[in-house]
N, C-alpha and C positions, 0 to 999 in steps of 0.2 A: 659462135653461139649455137649454130646448128648441131655441132658435135655434142654439146651439152644436152640438147633436147633429145638427140638420138640415144645418148648414154642413159638418160632418164627413162626413155621409152623401153629400152632393152632391159634395164634394171627392174622396171615394173612388170615386164613379161616374166622374168625369172621368178620374181616374188609371187606372181599369180600362179605360175606352174607349181611352185613349192607349196602354196596353200592347197591347191587342187590335189597334189600328191598326198599330202597329209590327210585330207578328207577321204581319198580313195583307199588309203592304207587302213583307215578305221573300218572300212567295209570289207576288209580281207581280200581284196583283189590285188593281183600282182602285175598282170600284163599291161594294163593302162598306165599305172604309175611309172612303170619302167620306160614306156614310150615318152611320157612327159619328162621324166628325168633325163633321158637322152637328149631331148629337145632343149631343156634348160641348160644342160652341160655345153651344148653347142653354142647357145647364146652367151654363156659365161666366157667361153673362149673369145668370142667376138668382143665382149665387154672388156675383158682383160687387155686386149690390144688397144682399146680406146682410152683407157685410164691414163690421164696425164697430170693429175694433181693429187695431193694428199687425201682429200675427201673421197675422190673416186677410187683410190687405192684401198682405202679402208672399206668402202662399199664392196669392192671385189673380194676382199678378204672375208668379209662377213658372209657374202653369198657363197663363197667357196666352202666355208665351214658348214653352212646350211645344207648345201647340196651333198656334201660328204656324209653328213649325218643321215640325210634321207636315203642316200645310196646304201648305207649300212642297214637301215630299216628294210628297204626293199630286198636286199640280199638275204637278210634273215627270214623275211616272210617267204621268199622264194625257196629257201632251204626247207622251211616247214611244210610247204605245199608239195614238195617232191615225194613221191612214194618211196618207201624204204625198199631197198633191194633185198631179195631173199639171199641169204648166204648159203653157199653149198657146204654141206657137211659131208663127212665120210660116208654116212648112211644114204645120202641123196644121190651119190655118184653111181651111174649105171655102167 
């Protein structure tokens, strides 16, 4: 029974992190959501090893898809935030 309670606690932490990441992405920040996403991913690894019935496996699958979609959003936001590199043309070379 303790294992189930621990599974639920970790699942709720991941869901809370996912909610916070979504809110932070609306504000156009990247650093903080990335940290939360890394924490949530670590918790998901822990949760995956704890899953021992069909319902828990379904929950892990759902959370895996959720974090994957958030990772894609964070990565795309990060790419938008990076300054574009100036390309060297033949006229720029000294």
